[in-house]
C-alpha positions, 0 to 999 in steps of 0.5 A: 531534415534528413529521413533518418532524423525524421524517423528518430523524431517520430520514434521519440514522439511515440516513446516519450514519457506520458507527462512530457509536454503536459502541464505538471501543475497537479504534481505541485498542488497544495491543499490550502485548507485543512485535510479532512482525513489523515492517511492513518485514519483511512488505512486498514491493516491486512493483518486482522488477527493477533497472537495471544497466549492461553495458560492451560492448567490441568492440575497435573504439574507444570501449566502449559502455555498455548498460543492462539489467534484472536481478532485484533481490536482495530479501529474500523476504516473511517467512512468519508461519507463519499461512497466512491472513496469508501469503496476505493479505500475498502478495495485497497484494504482488500489488497486490490491495488489496480486503480484502473480496474476499480475505476472501470467497474464503476464508470469512473476515471482515475483522475476522479479518484485522484481528485477525491483523494486530494480533496479529502487528504491533501495527498496526490492519488498516486502518493496515497496509493503508494503509501498504502502499498508501502504500509502493507509491505512493511507490515507483511515484512515485519510480522510475517515470514512470507517470502519477498515474492509473496509480500510483493504480490500481497502488497501490490508490487507484483514481483520480488524484483519490483519489491527489491527495487522499491525497498532499495529506492525507499529505504536503501536496502534489500527487502530481507535487510529491511525486514531485519531492521524493522522487526523487533523481538517477538514480532514474527507471527504476532499478527496474521 
């Protein structure tokens, strides 16, 4: 083998995909029992207040209508009974999507959390995180007037460019188009 080929192979080895050459059995795992929790049972909306209207009638002609926000009547995040999993779901609900930081603070490995997620929901850990982020993104696009950059930051995708890539891949459209397609009349500002 020539020196050029050896250098090329060394470069390929250093720059290979992290899963290249490793068993991918976890990608194809199927939980062969009923999952204890659905995704929806563990999801918590970031939009905690709901717009409602108050009619002000001071007896002076036309009554006035005033909008105000009150706490939404949302179900509490369901406890799994496993502190590590409950803290993980709470961190996602708080908009903290960095699983590495979460695990490092608690002396866990990402595979520990991924295994908990799999056992409790039947979903791979990465799929659970991404679905959580997509759900947050969709709610922010539908109910707020936040810019794509702000939606990306709050949903854990980082930048407007990343948000664009995600919405193109998942829905086949740009974030602004996706917002128009999922928003119904009266949605903007309904929750915050």
